[in-house]
PyMOL Python script that loads the backbone (N, CA, C, O; Angstrom):
from pymol import cmd

cmd.read_pdbstr("""\
ATOM      1  N   MET A   1       0.713  -1.200  -0.035  1.00  0.00           N
ATOM      2  CA  MET A   1      -0.092   0.142   0.196  1.00  0.00           C
ATOM      3  C   MET A   1       0.749   1.114   0.066  1.00  0.00           C
ATOM      4  O   MET A   1       1.737   1.031   0.796  1.00  0.00           O
ATOM      5  N   SER A   2       0.665   2.319  -0.859  1.00  0.00           N
ATOM      6  CA  SER A   2       1.270   3.482  -0.772  1.00  0.00           C
ATOM      7  C   SER A   2       1.061   4.485   0.298  1.00  0.00           C
ATOM      8  O   SER A   2       0.096   4.360   1.051  1.00  0.00           O
ATOM      9  N   ARG A   3       1.739   5.287   0.399  1.00  0.00           N
ATOM     10  CA  ARG A   3       1.602   6.407   1.495  1.00  0.00           C
ATOM     11  C   ARG A   3       0.226   7.045   1.296  1.00  0.00           C
ATOM     12  O   ARG A   3      -0.111   7.176   0.119  1.00  0.00           O
ATOM     13  N   GLY A   4      -0.476   7.389   2.066  1.00  0.00           N
ATOM     14  CA  GLY A   4      -1.744   8.213   2.033  1.00  0.00           C
ATOM     15  C   GLY A   4      -2.908   7.515   1.890  1.00  0.00           C
ATOM     16  O   GLY A   4      -4.004   8.050   1.717  1.00  0.00           O
ATOM     17  N   GLY A   5      -2.633   5.868   1.980  1.00  0.00           N
ATOM     18  CA  GLY A   5      -3.655   5.184   1.882  1.00  0.00           C
ATOM     19  C   GLY A   5      -4.262   4.696   0.465  1.00  0.00           C
ATOM     20  O   GLY A   5      -5.295   4.031   0.378  1.00  0.00           O
ATOM     21  N   GLY A   6      -3.518   5.097  -0.582  1.00  0.00           N
ATOM     22  CA  GLY A   6      -3.593   4.679  -2.132  1.00  0.00           C
ATOM     23  C   GLY A   6      -3.667   3.241  -2.442  1.00  0.00           C
ATOM     24  O   GLY A   6      -3.460   2.535  -1.456  1.00  0.00           O
ATOM     25  N   ALA A   7      -3.865   2.719  -3.356  1.00  0.00           N
ATOM     26  CA  ALA A   7      -3.693   1.482  -3.707  1.00  0.00           C
ATOM     27  C   ALA A   7      -2.063   1.314  -4.029  1.00  0.00           C
ATOM     28  O   ALA A   7      -1.369   2.299  -4.279  1.00  0.00           O
ATOM     29  N   ALA A   8      -1.514  -0.090  -3.995  1.00  0.00           N
ATOM     30  CA  ALA A   8      -0.244  -0.233  -4.174  1.00  0.00           C
ATOM     31  C   ALA A   8       0.085  -0.082  -5.570  1.00  0.00           C
ATOM     32  O   ALA A   8       1.295   0.014  -5.770  1.00  0.00           O
ATOM     33  N   HIS A   9      -0.680  -0.033  -6.632  1.00  0.00           N
ATOM     34  CA  HIS A   9      -0.121   0.425  -8.102  1.00  0.00           C
ATOM     35  C   HIS A   9      -0.090   1.631  -8.504  1.00  0.00           C
ATOM     36  O   HIS A   9      -0.004   2.015  -9.671  1.00  0.00           O
ATOM     37  N   GLY A  10      -0.187   2.506  -7.176  1.00  0.00           N
ATOM     38  CA  GLY A  10      -0.231   3.889  -7.509  1.00  0.00           C
ATOM     39  C   GLY A  10      -1.389   4.904  -7.674  1.00  0.00           C
ATOM     40  O   GLY A  10      -1.374   6.112  -7.440  1.00  0.00           O
ATOM     41  N   SER A  11      -2.400   4.123  -8.135  1.00  0.00           N
ATOM     42  CA  SER A  11      -3.767   4.978  -8.385  1.00  0.00           C
ATOM     43  C   SER A  11      -4.447   5.000  -6.899  1.00  0.00           C
ATOM     44  O   SER A  11      -4.363   4.160  -6.003  1.00  0.00           O
ATOM     45  N   SER A  12      -5.056   6.076  -6.933  1.00  0.00           N
ATOM     46  CA  SER A  12      -5.959   6.050  -5.624  1.00  0.00           C
ATOM     47  C   SER A  12      -7.167   7.027  -6.013  1.00  0.00           C
ATOM     48  O   SER A  12      -7.258   7.501  -7.145  1.00  0.00           O
ATOM     49  N   SER A  13      -7.847   7.225  -5.260  1.00  0.00           N
ATOM     50  CA  SER A  13      -9.210   7.876  -5.538  1.00  0.00           C
ATOM     51  C   SER A  13      -9.569   8.528  -4.130  1.00  0.00           C
ATOM     52  O   SER A  13      -9.655   7.886  -3.084  1.00  0.00           O
ATOM     53  N   ASN A  14      -9.778   9.981  -4.267  1.00  0.00           N
ATOM     54  CA  ASN A  14     -10.174  10.650  -3.011  1.00  0.00           C
ATOM     55  C   ASN A  14     -11.687  11.157  -3.316  1.00  0.00           C
ATOM     56  O   ASN A  14     -11.994  11.732  -4.361  1.00  0.00           O
ATOM     57  N   SER A  15     -12.488  10.898  -2.379  1.00  0.00           N
ATOM     58  CA  SER A  15     -13.707  11.621  -2.560  1.00  0.00           C
ATOM     59  C   SER A  15     -14.145  12.602  -1.346  1.00  0.00           C
ATOM     60  O   SER A  15     -13.820  12.364  -0.183  1.00  0.00           O
ATOM     61  N   ILE A  16     -14.620  13.298  -1.582  1.00  0.00           N
ATOM     62  CA  ILE A  16     -15.259  14.375  -0.489  1.00  0.00           C
ATOM     63  C   ILE A  16     -16.712  14.353  -0.637  1.00  0.00           C
ATOM     64  O   ILE A  16     -17.262  14.545  -1.722  1.00  0.00           O
ATOM     65  N   VAL A  17     -17.375  14.105   0.524  1.00  0.00           N
ATOM     66  CA  VAL A  17     -18.630  14.154   0.654  1.00  0.00           C
ATOM     67  C   VAL A  17     -19.017  15.353   1.265  1.00  0.00           C
ATOM     68  O   VAL A  17     -18.607  15.424   2.423  1.00  0.00           O
ATOM     69  N   ARG A  18     -19.856  16.603   0.775  1.00  0.00           N
ATOM     70  CA  ARG A  18     -20.301  17.790   1.210  1.00  0.00           C
ATOM     71  C   ARG A  18     -21.604  17.605   1.636  1.00  0.00           C
ATOM     72  O   ARG A  18     -22.331  16.833   1.011  1.00  0.00           O
ATOM     73  N   LYS A  19     -22.090  18.327   2.816  1.00  0.00           N
ATOM     74  CA  LYS A  19     -23.210  18.430   3.287  1.00  0.00           C
ATOM     75  C   LYS A  19     -23.769  19.713   3.850  1.00  0.00           C
ATOM     76  O   LYS A  19     -23.037  20.170   4.728  1.00  0.00           O
ATOM     77  N   LYS A  20     -24.643  20.294   3.654  1.00  0.00           N
ATOM     78  CA  LYS A  20     -25.131  21.354   4.323  1.00  0.00           C
ATOM     79  C   LYS A  20     -25.937  21.139   5.490  1.00  0.00           C
ATOM     80  O   LYS A  20     -26.887  20.363   5.392  1.00  0.00           O
ATOM     81  N   PHE A  21     -25.685  21.740   6.639  1.00  0.00           N
ATOM     82  CA  PHE A  21     -26.101  21.279   7.782  1.00  0.00           C
ATOM     83  C   PHE A  21     -27.086  22.764   8.059  1.00  0.00           C
ATOM     84  O   PHE A  21     -26.870  23.904   7.650  1.00  0.00           O
ATOM     85  N   VAL A  22     -28.222  22.237   8.912  1.00  0.00           N
ATOM     86  CA  VAL A  22     -29.290  23.328   9.401  1.00  0.00           C
ATOM     87  C   VAL A  22     -29.039  23.389  10.837  1.00  0.00           C
ATOM     88  O   VAL A  22     -28.998  22.348  11.492  1.00  0.00           O
ATOM     89  N   ILE A  23     -28.854  24.622  11.417  1.00  0.00           N
ATOM     90  CA  ILE A  23     -29.459  24.771  12.880  1.00  0.00           C
ATOM     91  C   ILE A  23     -30.959  24.485  13.135  1.00  0.00           C
ATOM     92  O   ILE A  23     -31.855  25.150  12.613  1.00  0.00           O
ATOM     93  N   GLY A  24     -31.144  23.553  13.890  1.00  0.00           N
ATOM     94  CA  GLY A  24     -32.629  23.304  14.171  1.00  0.00           C
ATOM     95  C   GLY A  24     -33.106  23.477  15.571  1.00  0.00           C
ATOM     96  O   GLY A  24     -34.260  23.330  15.972  1.00  0.00           O
ATOM     97  N   GLY A  25     -32.006  23.823  16.284  1.00  0.00           N
ATOM     98  CA  GLY A  25     -32.486  24.121  17.846  1.00  0.00           C
ATOM     99  C   GLY A  25     -31.255  24.411  18.490  1.00  0.00           C
ATOM    100  O   GLY A  25     -30.238  24.574  17.816  1.00  0.00           O
ATOM    101  N   TYR A  26     -31.246  24.504  19.939  1.00  0.00           N
ATOM    102  CA  TYR A  26     -30.295  24.607  20.697  1.00  0.00           C
ATOM    103  C   TYR A  26     -30.717  24.232  22.133  1.00  0.00           C
ATOM    104  O   TYR A  26     -31.884  24.336  22.511  1.00  0.00           O
ATOM    105  N   THR A  27     -29.672  23.775  22.943  1.00  0.00           N
ATOM    106  CA  THR A  27     -29.897  23.493  24.338  1.00  0.00           C
ATOM    107  C   THR A  27     -29.696  24.565  25.204  1.00  0.00           C
ATOM    108  O   THR A  27     -28.784  25.332  24.897  1.00  0.00           O
ATOM    109  N   ALA A  28     -30.348  24.804  26.235  1.00  0.00           N
ATOM    110  CA  ALA A  28     -30.434  26.030  27.117  1.00  0.00           C
ATOM    111  C   ALA A  28     -28.824  25.943  27.920  1.00  0.00           C
ATOM    112  O   ALA A  28     -28.311  24.890  28.298  1.00  0.00           O
ATOM    113  N   GLY A  29     -28.307  27.102  28.035  1.00  0.00           N
ATOM    114  CA  GLY A  29     -27.100  27.358  28.658  1.00  0.00           C
ATOM    115  C   GLY A  29     -26.987  28.738  28.721  1.00  0.00           C
ATOM    116  O   GLY A  29     -27.936  29.522  28.712  1.00  0.00           O
ATOM    117  N   ASN A  30     -25.562  29.080  28.796  1.00  0.00           N
ATOM    118  CA  ASN A  30     -25.299  30.675  28.995  1.00  0.00           C
ATOM    119  C   ASN A  30     -24.626  30.977  27.897  1.00  0.00           C
ATOM    120  O   ASN A  30     -23.441  30.645  27.861  1.00  0.00           O
ATOM    121  N   PRO A  31     -25.256  31.715  26.681  1.00  0.00           N
ATOM    122  CA  PRO A  31     -26.717  31.718  26.459  1.00  0.00           C
ATOM    123  C   PRO A  31     -27.453  30.515  25.954  1.00  0.00           C
ATOM    124  O   PRO A  31     -28.668  30.333  26.028  1.00  0.00           O
ATOM    125  N   PHE A  32     -26.412  29.590  25.348  1.00  0.00           N
ATOM    126  CA  PHE A  32     -26.835  28.393  24.884  1.00  0.00           C
ATOM    127  C   PHE A  32     -25.669  27.152  25.092  1.00  0.00           C
ATOM    128  O   PHE A  32     -24.523  27.587  25.207  1.00  0.00           O
ATOM    129  N   ASP A  33     -25.786  25.992  25.140  1.00  0.00           N
ATOM    130  CA  ASP A  33     -25.032  24.839  25.567  1.00  0.00           C
ATOM    131  C   ASP A  33     -24.432  24.484  24.133  1.00  0.00           C
ATOM    132  O   ASP A  33     -23.275  24.734  23.792  1.00  0.00           O
ATOM    133  N   ALA A  34     -25.271  23.946  23.450  1.00  0.00           N
ATOM    134  CA  ALA A  34     -25.130  23.377  22.016  1.00  0.00           C
ATOM    135  C   ALA A  34     -26.042  23.692  21.113  1.00  0.00           C
ATOM    136  O   ALA A  34     -27.202  23.988  21.401  1.00  0.00           O
ATOM    137  N   LEU A  35     -25.560  23.646  19.926  1.00  0.00           N
ATOM    138  CA  LEU A  35     -26.717  23.919  18.739  1.00  0.00           C
ATOM    139  C   LEU A  35     -26.875  22.608  18.381  1.00  0.00           C
ATOM    140  O   LEU A  35     -26.008  21.739  18.469  1.00  0.00           O
ATOM    141  N   ILE A  36     -28.172  22.455  17.910  1.00  0.00           N
ATOM    142  CA  ILE A  36     -28.636  21.085  17.363  1.00  0.00           C
ATOM    143  C   ILE A  36     -28.726  21.056  15.976  1.00  0.00           C
ATOM    144  O   ILE A  36     -29.542  21.836  15.485  1.00  0.00           O
ATOM    145  N   VAL A  37     -28.083  20.343  15.222  1.00  0.00           N
ATOM    146  CA  VAL A  37     -27.995  20.425  13.797  1.00  0.00           C
ATOM    147  C   VAL A  37     -28.457  19.426  13.095  1.00  0.00           C
ATOM    148  O   VAL A  37     -28.713  18.449  13.798  1.00  0.00           O
ATOM    149  N   GLY A  38     -28.718  19.255  11.681  1.00  0.00           N
ATOM    150  CA  GLY A  38     -29.391  18.304  11.109  1.00  0.00           C
ATOM    151  C   GLY A  38     -29.118  18.501   9.528  1.00  0.00           C
ATOM    152  O   GLY A  38     -28.539  19.498   9.098  1.00  0.00           O
ATOM    153  N   CYS A  39     -29.555  17.535   8.769  1.00  0.00           N
ATOM    154  CA  CYS A  39     -29.487  17.821   7.278  1.00  0.00           C
ATOM    155  C   CYS A  39     -30.886  17.074   6.747  1.00  0.00           C
ATOM    156  O   CYS A  39     -31.542  16.191   7.299  1.00  0.00           O
ATOM    157  N   TYR A  40     -31.104  17.770   5.440  1.00  0.00           N
ATOM    158  CA  TYR A  40     -32.131  17.369   4.906  1.00  0.00           C
ATOM    159  C   TYR A  40     -32.126  15.958   4.110  1.00  0.00           C
ATOM    160  O   TYR A  40     -31.291  15.735   3.234  1.00  0.00           O
ATOM    161  N   ASP A  41     -32.967  15.169   4.424  1.00  0.00           N
ATOM    162  CA  ASP A  41     -33.181  13.910   3.430  1.00  0.00           C
ATOM    163  C   ASP A  41     -34.444  14.155   2.797  1.00  0.00           C
ATOM    164  O   ASP A  41     -35.539  14.052   3.350  1.00  0.00           O
ATOM    165  N   GLY A  42     -34.246  14.466   1.678  1.00  0.00           N
ATOM    166  CA  GLY A  42     -35.575  14.796   0.680  1.00  0.00           C
ATOM    167  C   GLY A  42     -36.317  16.035   1.581  1.00  0.00           C
ATOM    168  O   GLY A  42     -35.676  17.008   1.979  1.00  0.00           O
ATOM    169  N   ALA A  43     -37.537  15.875   1.798  1.00  0.00           N
ATOM    170  CA  ALA A  43     -38.038  17.018   2.429  1.00  0.00           C
ATOM    171  C   ALA A  43     -38.116  16.931   4.262  1.00  0.00           C
ATOM    172  O   ALA A  43     -38.760  17.673   5.003  1.00  0.00           O
ATOM    173  N   SER A  44     -37.411  16.009   4.560  1.00  0.00           N
ATOM    174  CA  SER A  44     -37.476  15.680   5.953  1.00  0.00           C
ATOM    175  C   SER A  44     -36.130  16.266   6.494  1.00  0.00           C
ATOM    176  O   SER A  44     -35.114  16.154   5.809  1.00  0.00           O
ATOM    177  N   LEU A  45     -36.105  16.880   7.693  1.00  0.00           N
ATOM    178  CA  LEU A  45     -34.939  17.284   8.624  1.00  0.00           C
ATOM    179  C   LEU A  45     -34.527  16.365   9.576  1.00  0.00           C
ATOM    180  O   LEU A  45     -35.243  16.148  10.554  1.00  0.00           O
ATOM    181  N   LYS A  46     -33.331  15.721   9.401  1.00  0.00           N
ATOM    182  CA  LYS A  46     -33.015  14.683  10.225  1.00  0.00           C
ATOM    183  C   LYS A  46     -31.834  15.278  11.182  1.00  0.00           C
ATOM    184  O   LYS A  46     -30.918  15.958  10.719  1.00  0.00           O
ATOM    185  N   PHE A  47     -31.953  14.950  12.567  1.00  0.00           N
ATOM    186  CA  PHE A  47     -30.910  15.128  13.553  1.00  0.00           C
ATOM    187  C   PHE A  47     -29.649  14.516  13.110  1.00  0.00           C
ATOM    188  O   PHE A  47     -29.632  13.359  12.690  1.00  0.00           O
ATOM    189  N   VAL A  48     -28.386  15.386  13.201  1.00  0.00           N
ATOM    190  CA  VAL A  48     -27.186  14.897  13.012  1.00  0.00           C
ATOM    191  C   VAL A  48     -26.439  14.855  14.358  1.00  0.00           C
ATOM    192  O   VAL A  48     -25.955  13.832  14.842  1.00  0.00           O
ATOM    193  N   ALA A  49     -26.406  15.934  14.839  1.00  0.00           N
ATOM    194  CA  ALA A  49     -25.436  16.129  16.021  1.00  0.00           C
ATOM    195  C   ALA A  49     -25.930  17.484  16.704  1.00  0.00           C
ATOM    196  O   ALA A  49     -26.730  18.331  16.306  1.00  0.00           O
ATOM    197  N   LYS A  50     -25.039  17.375  18.080  1.00  0.00           N
ATOM    198  CA  LYS A  50     -25.050  18.535  18.879  1.00  0.00           C
ATOM    199  C   LYS A  50     -23.649  19.183  18.787  1.00  0.00           C
ATOM    200  O   LYS A  50     -22.654  18.465  18.879  1.00  0.00           O
ATOM    201  N   VAL A  51     -23.542  20.520  18.608  1.00  0.00           N
ATOM    202  CA  VAL A  51     -22.303  21.119  18.361  1.00  0.00           C
ATOM    203  C   VAL A  51     -21.988  22.045  19.456  1.00  0.00           C
ATOM    204  O   VAL A  51     -22.526  23.152  19.480  1.00  0.00           O
ATOM    205  N   ARG A  52     -21.021  21.617  20.514  1.00  0.00           N
ATOM    206  CA  ARG A  52     -20.779  22.353  21.595  1.00  0.00           C
ATOM    207  C   ARG A  52     -19.279  23.086  21.449  1.00  0.00           C
ATOM    208  O   ARG A  52     -19.044  24.176  21.972  1.00  0.00           O
ATOM    209  N   SER A  53     -18.604  22.571  20.910  1.00  0.00           N
ATOM    210  CA  SER A  53     -17.285  23.197  20.829  1.00  0.00           C
ATOM    211  C   SER A  53     -17.039  24.219  19.839  1.00  0.00           C
ATOM    212  O   SER A  53     -17.805  24.215  18.875  1.00  0.00           O
ATOM    213  N   GLY A  54     -16.035  25.186  19.880  1.00  0.00           N
ATOM    214  CA  GLY A  54     -15.657  26.248  18.798  1.00  0.00           C
ATOM    215  C   GLY A  54     -16.261  27.508  19.119  1.00  0.00           C
ATOM    216  O   GLY A  54     -16.044  28.495  18.417  1.00  0.00           O
ATOM    217  N   PHE A  55     -17.014  27.548  20.140  1.00  0.00           N
ATOM    218  CA  PHE A  55     -17.820  28.978  20.352  1.00  0.00           C
ATOM    219  C   PHE A  55     -16.981  29.786  21.465  1.00  0.00           C
ATOM    220  O   PHE A  55     -16.917  29.237  22.565  1.00  0.00           O
ATOM    221  N   VAL A  56     -16.461  30.778  21.341  1.00  0.00           N
ATOM    222  CA  VAL A  56     -15.927  31.617  22.323  1.00  0.00           C
ATOM    223  C   VAL A  56     -17.130  32.589  22.803  1.00  0.00           C
ATOM    224  O   VAL A  56     -18.001  32.900  21.991  1.00  0.00           O
ATOM    225  N   PRO A  57     -17.161  33.008  23.983  1.00  0.00           N
ATOM    226  CA  PRO A  57     -18.375  33.863  24.491  1.00  0.00           C
ATOM    227  C   PRO A  57     -18.818  34.739  23.751  1.00  0.00           C
ATOM    228  O   PRO A  57     -20.031  34.921  23.852  1.00  0.00           O
ATOM    229  N   ARG A  58     -18.102  35.558  22.802  1.00  0.00           N
ATOM    230  CA  ARG A  58     -18.479  36.473  22.037  1.00  0.00           C
ATOM    231  C   ARG A  58     -19.228  35.808  20.807  1.00  0.00           C
ATOM    232  O   ARG A  58     -20.257  36.355  20.410  1.00  0.00           O
ATOM    233  N   VAL A  59     -18.808  34.755  20.234  1.00  0.00           N
ATOM    234  CA  VAL A  59     -19.486  34.112  19.224  1.00  0.00           C
ATOM    235  C   VAL A  59     -20.693  33.583  19.783  1.00  0.00           C
ATOM    236  O   VAL A  59     -21.700  33.800  19.108  1.00  0.00           O
ATOM    237  N   ARG A  60     -20.862  32.874  20.966  1.00  0.00           N
ATOM    238  CA  ARG A  60     -22.208  32.429  21.386  1.00  0.00           C
ATOM    239  C   ARG A  60     -23.242  33.557  21.610  1.00  0.00           C
ATOM    240  O   ARG A  60     -24.458  33.432  21.460  1.00  0.00           O
ATOM    241  N   ARG A  61     -22.596  34.663  21.987  1.00  0.00           N
ATOM    242  CA  ARG A  61     -23.907  35.950  22.222  1.00  0.00           C
ATOM    243  C   ARG A  61     -24.152  36.169  20.704  1.00  0.00           C
ATOM    244  O   ARG A  61     -25.319  36.064  20.328  1.00  0.00           O
ATOM    245  N   GLU A  62     -23.347  36.415  19.930  1.00  0.00           N
ATOM    246  CA  GLU A  62     -23.886  36.631  18.723  1.00  0.00           C
ATOM    247  C   GLU A  62     -24.768  35.650  17.790  1.00  0.00           C
ATOM    248  O   GLU A  62     -25.599  36.069  16.985  1.00  0.00           O
ATOM    249  N   VAL A  63     -24.530  34.551  17.967  1.00  0.00           N
ATOM    250  CA  VAL A  63     -25.124  33.418  17.534  1.00  0.00           C
ATOM    251  C   VAL A  63     -26.552  33.195  18.236  1.00  0.00           C
ATOM    252  O   VAL A  63     -27.527  32.903  17.544  1.00  0.00           O
ATOM    253  N   PHE A  64     -26.628  33.309  19.336  1.00  0.00           N
ATOM    254  CA  PHE A  64     -27.707  33.599  20.324  1.00  0.00           C
ATOM    255  C   PHE A  64     -28.590  34.740  19.862  1.00  0.00           C
ATOM    256  O   PHE A  64     -29.799  34.511  19.837  1.00  0.00           O
ATOM    257  N   GLN A  65     -28.231  35.739  19.554  1.00  0.00           N
ATOM    258  CA  GLN A  65     -28.825  36.877  19.223  1.00  0.00           C
ATOM    259  C   GLN A  65     -29.676  36.729  17.906  1.00  0.00           C
ATOM    260  O   GLN A  65     -30.764  37.283  17.754  1.00  0.00           O
ATOM    261  N   ARG A  66     -28.995  35.830  16.862  1.00  0.00           N
ATOM    262  CA  ARG A  66     -29.614  35.646  15.592  1.00  0.00           C
ATOM    263  C   ARG A  66     -30.616  34.668  15.772  1.00  0.00           C
ATOM    264  O   ARG A  66     -31.608  34.638  15.043  1.00  0.00           O
ATOM    265  N   LEU A  67     -30.440  33.916  16.632  1.00  0.00           N
ATOM    266  CA  LEU A  67     -31.375  32.604  16.894  1.00  0.00           C
ATOM    267  C   LEU A  67     -32.848  33.172  17.875  1.00  0.00           C
ATOM    268  O   LEU A  67     -33.943  32.612  17.808  1.00  0.00           O
ATOM    269  N   GLU A  68     -32.579  34.251  18.656  1.00  0.00           N
ATOM    270  CA  GLU A  68     -33.790  34.842  19.266  1.00  0.00           C
ATOM    271  C   GLU A  68     -34.861  35.040  18.363  1.00  0.00           C
ATOM    272  O   GLU A  68     -34.542  35.562  17.294  1.00  0.00           O
ATOM    273  N   GLY A  69     -36.091  34.744  18.534  1.00  0.00           N
ATOM    274  CA  GLY A  69     -37.292  35.000  17.890  1.00  0.00           C
ATOM    275  C   GLY A  69     -37.540  33.977  16.838  1.00  0.00           C
ATOM    276  O   GLY A  69     -38.554  33.945  16.141  1.00  0.00           O
ATOM    277  N   LEU A  70     -36.512  33.119  16.771  1.00  0.00           N
ATOM    278  CA  LEU A  70     -37.072  32.089  15.592  1.00  0.00           C
ATOM    279  C   LEU A  70     -37.510  30.753  16.219  1.00  0.00           C
ATOM    280  O   LEU A  70     -37.518  29.734  15.528  1.00  0.00           O
ATOM    281  N   GLU A  71     -37.810  30.739  17.279  1.00  0.00           N
ATOM    282  CA  GLU A  71     -38.304  29.632  18.211  1.00  0.00           C
ATOM    283  C   GLU A  71     -39.707  29.349  17.719  1.00  0.00           C
ATOM    284  O   GLU A  71     -40.554  30.185  17.405  1.00  0.00           O
ATOM    285  N   THR A  72     -39.816  27.956  17.705  1.00  0.00           N
ATOM    286  CA  THR A  72     -41.148  27.308  17.532  1.00  0.00           C
ATOM    287  C   THR A  72     -41.564  26.189  18.623  1.00  0.00           C
ATOM    288  O   THR A  72     -40.724  25.839  19.452  1.00  0.00           O
ATOM    289  N   LYS A  73     -42.788  25.661  18.623  1.00  0.00           N
ATOM    290  CA  LYS A  73     -43.209  24.841  19.529  1.00  0.00           C
ATOM    291  C   LYS A  73     -42.798  23.408  19.084  1.00  0.00           C
ATOM    292  O   LYS A  73     -42.338  22.586  19.876  1.00  0.00           O
ATOM    293  N   LYS A  74     -43.001  23.162  17.725  1.00  0.00           N
ATOM    294  CA  LYS A  74     -42.755  22.033  17.125  1.00  0.00           C
ATOM    295  C   LYS A  74     -41.344  21.572  16.813  1.00  0.00           C
ATOM    296  O   LYS A  74     -40.669  22.331  16.118  1.00  0.00           O
ATOM    297  N   CYS A  75     -40.787  20.401  17.242  1.00  0.00           N
ATOM    298  CA  CYS A  75     -39.440  20.140  16.732  1.00  0.00           C
ATOM    299  C   CYS A  75     -39.443  19.836  15.455  1.00  0.00           C
ATOM    300  O   CYS A  75     -40.257  19.072  14.936  1.00  0.00           O
ATOM    301  N   PRO A  76     -38.176  20.643  14.652  1.00  0.00           N
ATOM    302  CA  PRO A  76     -38.226  20.345  13.337  1.00  0.00           C
ATOM    303  C   PRO A  76     -37.555  19.216  12.799  1.00  0.00           C
ATOM    304  O   PRO A  76     -37.542  19.122  11.572  1.00  0.00           O
ATOM    305  N   PHE A  77     -37.005  18.357  13.465  1.00  0.00           N
ATOM    306  CA  PHE A  77     -36.234  17.050  13.271  1.00  0.00           C
ATOM    307  C   PHE A  77     -37.528  16.112  13.199  1.00  0.00           C
ATOM    308  O   PHE A  77     -38.471  16.198  13.986  1.00  0.00           O
ATOM    309  N   THR A  78     -37.433  15.182  12.114  1.00  0.00           N
ATOM    310  CA  THR A  78     -38.338  14.185  11.962  1.00  0.00           C
ATOM    311  C   THR A  78     -37.959  12.896  12.936  1.00  0.00           C
ATOM    312  O   THR A  78     -38.804  12.062  13.261  1.00  0.00           O
ATOM    313  N   ASN A  79     -36.763  12.854  13.297  1.00  0.00           N
ATOM    314  CA  ASN A  79     -36.190  11.570  13.919  1.00  0.00           C
ATOM    315  C   ASN A  79     -35.693  11.948  15.265  1.00  0.00           C
ATOM    316  O   ASN A  79     -34.942  11.136  15.807  1.00  0.00           O
ATOM    317  N   LEU A  80     -36.000  13.100  15.931  1.00  0.00           N
ATOM    318  CA  LEU A  80     -35.873  13.488  17.297  1.00  0.00           C
ATOM    319  C   LEU A  80     -37.112  13.914  18.203  1.00  0.00           C
ATOM    320  O   LEU A  80     -37.907  14.813  17.928  1.00  0.00           O
ATOM    321  N   ARG A  81     -37.126  13.272  19.097  1.00  0.00           N
ATOM    322  CA  ARG A  81     -38.453  13.827  20.130  1.00  0.00           C
ATOM    323  C   ARG A  81     -37.651  15.361  20.624  1.00  0.00           C
ATOM    324  O   ARG A  81     -36.442  15.563  20.506  1.00  0.00           O
ATOM    325  N   ARG A  82     -38.570  16.259  21.144  1.00  0.00           N
ATOM    326  CA  ARG A  82     -37.879  17.216  21.823  1.00  0.00           C
ATOM    327  C   ARG A  82     -37.682  16.794  23.310  1.00  0.00           C
ATOM    328  O   ARG A  82     -38.471  16.193  24.038  1.00  0.00           O
ATOM    329  N   THR A  83     -36.311  17.305  23.601  1.00  0.00           N
ATOM    330  CA  THR A  83     -35.802  16.869  24.828  1.00  0.00           C
ATOM    331  C   THR A  83     -35.230  18.030  25.586  1.00  0.00           C
ATOM    332  O   THR A  83     -34.064  17.991  25.980  1.00  0.00           O
ATOM    333  N   GLY A  84     -36.053  19.117  25.816  1.00  0.00           N
ATOM    334  CA  GLY A  84     -35.489  20.268  26.548  1.00  0.00           C
ATOM    335  C   GLY A  84     -34.950  21.247  25.856  1.00  0.00           C
ATOM    336  O   GLY A  84     -34.828  22.298  26.486  1.00  0.00           O
ATOM    337  N   GLY A  85     -34.529  21.246  24.591  1.00  0.00           N
ATOM    338  CA  GLY A  85     -33.877  22.117  23.840  1.00  0.00           C
ATOM    339  C   GLY A  85     -35.081  23.051  23.269  1.00  0.00           C
ATOM    340  O   GLY A  85     -36.280  22.797  23.390  1.00  0.00           O
ATOM    341  N   ARG A  86     -34.500  24.219  22.604  1.00  0.00           N
ATOM    342  CA  ARG A  86     -35.320  25.115  21.938  1.00  0.00           C
ATOM    343  C   ARG A  86     -35.224  24.920  20.714  1.00  0.00           C
ATOM    344  O   ARG A  86     -34.110  24.800  20.206  1.00  0.00           O
ATOM    345  N   ASN A  87     -36.452  24.841  19.918  1.00  0.00           N
ATOM    346  CA  ASN A  87     -36.722  24.614  18.300  1.00  0.00           C
ATOM    347  C   ASN A  87     -36.490  25.837  17.782  1.00  0.00           C
ATOM    348  O   ASN A  87     -36.820  26.896  18.316  1.00  0.00           O
ATOM    349  N   GLY A  88     -35.817  25.688  16.544  1.00  0.00           N
ATOM    350  CA  GLY A  88     -35.999  26.936  15.694  1.00  0.00           C
ATOM    351  C   GLY A  88     -36.775  26.746  14.403  1.00  0.00           C
ATOM    352  O   GLY A  88     -36.934  25.556  14.131  1.00  0.00           O
ATOM    353  N   ARG A  89     -37.242  27.509  13.630  1.00  0.00           N
ATOM    354  CA  ARG A  89     -37.836  27.554  12.245  1.00  0.00           C
ATOM    355  C   ARG A  89     -37.345  26.753  11.421  1.00  0.00           C
ATOM    356  O   ARG A  89     -37.768  26.720  10.266  1.00  0.00           O
TER     357      ARG A  89
END
""", "prot")
cmd.dss("prot")
cmd.show_as("cartoon", "prot")
cmd.util.cbc("prot")
cmd.orient("prot")
């Protein structure tokens, strides 16, 4: 096997999968603990992960200000029950 995981005969194929993620909610915190993100599968928004890292206090406040007022009562994810988080539109 060659360096980098390619085939022994020198040809290799790299593929990159790109997905667009949507913020569908957040969990309560100061001002939030984590963003709840998903991606569309056809017309259905599917939960993918909670994102906690990478938010310095200033960025947390800025993101939270953009999310305020977008709250809905219904969970936007088709594969996730509401578990105490705040739902977005």
